[in-house]
C-alpha positions, 0 to 999 in steps of 0.5 A: 662381055664374056658370060660368067659361065664361060669365065668359070671354065676358062679360069678352071682350065687355066688353073688344070694347066698350071697345077695339073687338078681342077680348081673346084672351088672355082666351080662353086656358085656364089652362093655356095661361097658366100655360105662357105664364108659366112662360117668363118670369123669376119676377120679371117673371112676378109682375107679371103679376098687375097685368094683370087679376083672372084674372092674379092668381094664375097665377103661383103655378102656373107650373112653373118658377122662374126668377131671372136677372140683371138687365142695367140696372145700377139694377135688377140684383140685390144680395143684400138684394134677391135674399134678399128677393124670393126668401122672399117668391117662396117663401112666396106661391107655397106659398099657406098653410102648409097648401097645398102648392106646385105641382112645379117642372120647373125651377129657375134662380137664375142671378144671377151676380156680385150688385151690392155694396151696401155703403159703400165709404168704410169699408173696414174696416166694408165687409169686416165687413158683406161677408163677414156678408152672404155667410154670410147669403147662402149660407144664404138660398141652402141654404134655397132649394135645399132648399125647391124640391127637398124642397118643390116636387120640383123635376126640375131646379136649376141654381144661379149666384150669386155674391156679393162676389167669393166662391164661394156656400157650399154646405156645408150643403145636402142635396139629397132630391128624389125627383125631382130628376134634373138639377143644375148648380151653379157658382162653388160652394163646398163644405166638407162630408165628402161630396157626397151625392145618394145621396138622389136615386133619379132623379138622373142627371145632375150639372154642376159648374163652376168650384166648390172643393170641399173634400169627401171623397167626390161619391157618386151611386148612379144618376148616368150623366152627370157633368161637373166642369169648372175645379174645384179640388180639395182639395190635402190629401185626395184626392176619392172620386168614387162613380158606379157607374152612370156613363155618361160623365164629364168632368173638367177639373182646374186646381188640387187633388190628382186625384179618386179615381176608383171602378170605373166598369163601365157607362162609355162615354165620359170626357174627362180633362183635368189642368192644370199648377197640379194639385197631382200634379207633380213633387216634384223641381221646385224652382221657386217661381214657376209654373215659368217661367224667367224667374223664376231668378236666373241669367244665363240669357237662355232664356226656354222655358216650362218647370220647372227640375228640381234633382238631389241634386248641385244640379245643374239641368236642365229638365223637358222633358229629363229622365225620371228624373223619371217616377219622383217620384209624391209623398209623401202620406198616402194614396198606396198605389200603386193607381190614381187614375184609370185603374183607374175609367176602365177599361170606357170605350169612348172615352177622352180624357187630356190632361195638363201634362206635369209632372203625373205621375198618368197616368204613375203609373196606367200602373203599375197595369196597368189593362187596357181590353178596351172601348177602341176611341178613345184620344187621348192629348198629350205626357204619354204621350211621356215615358221612351221613351214608355212610357205610350203603349206601356202603352196599346197592350198594353192596350188589344187592341181599339183602332182609332183612336189621335189624338197631340195633340203641339201642345208637343211641342218646348217641353214635352215630355220627350225620347224617348231611344231611338236605335234603334227596335228596342228598342222592341219592343211588341204592336199592337193588331190592330184599329187602323186609323188613327193620327193625330198633330196637331203644328205642324210635322213635327218630329224628335220625330214622325219618330222616333214614326212610326219606331218605330211602323212598326217594331212592325206600324203600317202607314205609310199608316195613320199620318197627320199633321195640321200647323198644329196649335195645342192647347188651352192647359194653364193654370191656373185663370183667372176674370175676376175672379180679383184679388178671388177668395178660396180 
């Protein structure tokens, strides 16, 4: 049998005889060709098998599986095309039942929203077929993920797949990979009681974006970075997040109930953002149309974006003008008065806590008296100004090592409950000795900002340490929105 090196030289000479130029790709070692194929989308990688006999099986050894969206309309993925391709890809890549497929560094299924392949003329039949197709796609995707994680030992998993305007249901997926270290999921739905990564000992990084989470628990004993962005949590039960080794946390809740954070003793930095559609809002709210004043049946022409609260005597006031609602913390069965978020964040050194003023969960947690002994930098927005700056005073009292405080008061004139204190000397508290800078970001220096400065200086913060940054344009605290929200099914 001819040695491989001699065969390559012979093919190279034949190519020179045919074309007059050296076929440099044919002279490359197999490891380099595998690296080249691994950087291609998987459907393009499979097509390289027709280039030459030597390329026929190179794609099977690729260390990355990449199935991405096709931009040409006639080549766009449909549920049937994708399922057929993925099933054959994984089967042929294994090289037979007895042969183990080569390990994967990366598995990416990033097709986005699939093209519909049903008949739109018959709406009833199309709807039934669409639901059936979605269920079959979810089951197939679960098998692909399990095969990639368990059989191919993928280290990185990225999935963004959506069919027929519905999120992919990954309820039956069991994450069981010894080498799995990073997972990124977008547009997925979880109905199972637990999203469990405890069988993934190397798991360090989890990102969930625009997902719908009904599970009772998200758990991972090894996770160090967690990002849950623009996600919906079930409004009937609090999801418990158990990640004792977490170092960095990003949590953006757009709908549902805020999750319960267990203790994170190794936490260094956290960014928590609660949107206005969160279920943890004031129970006095009688507005049925999202809190916009133009939905009220009265002759008031006031167009302020505020929530109309009604007292027991049936008299109403805007929430930004009332502080009694600060004592309203909901009536859920699992609400025993313990901390929901702040106790789990108490070990952080860098905190950013922003919330719609209607959401009470941060103010409720301040009653738990959690301490922040390691906290050095803190960012808050308007929610901390309610009830005579009660939350702001709380953080200044229980963060003895705080060095930098940033207050974003972009909506303080329209959505923030007014500070009642007329005499700043009545509001006395201890300011951390290490506090060096206080940044107040606002559109303009209004009366509320002036009153805040007076209270801080009265309690020991030197005026030269307070910096006013005007013309501040705050990020909008809005509800869940997607490009195809009209056809989205929660």
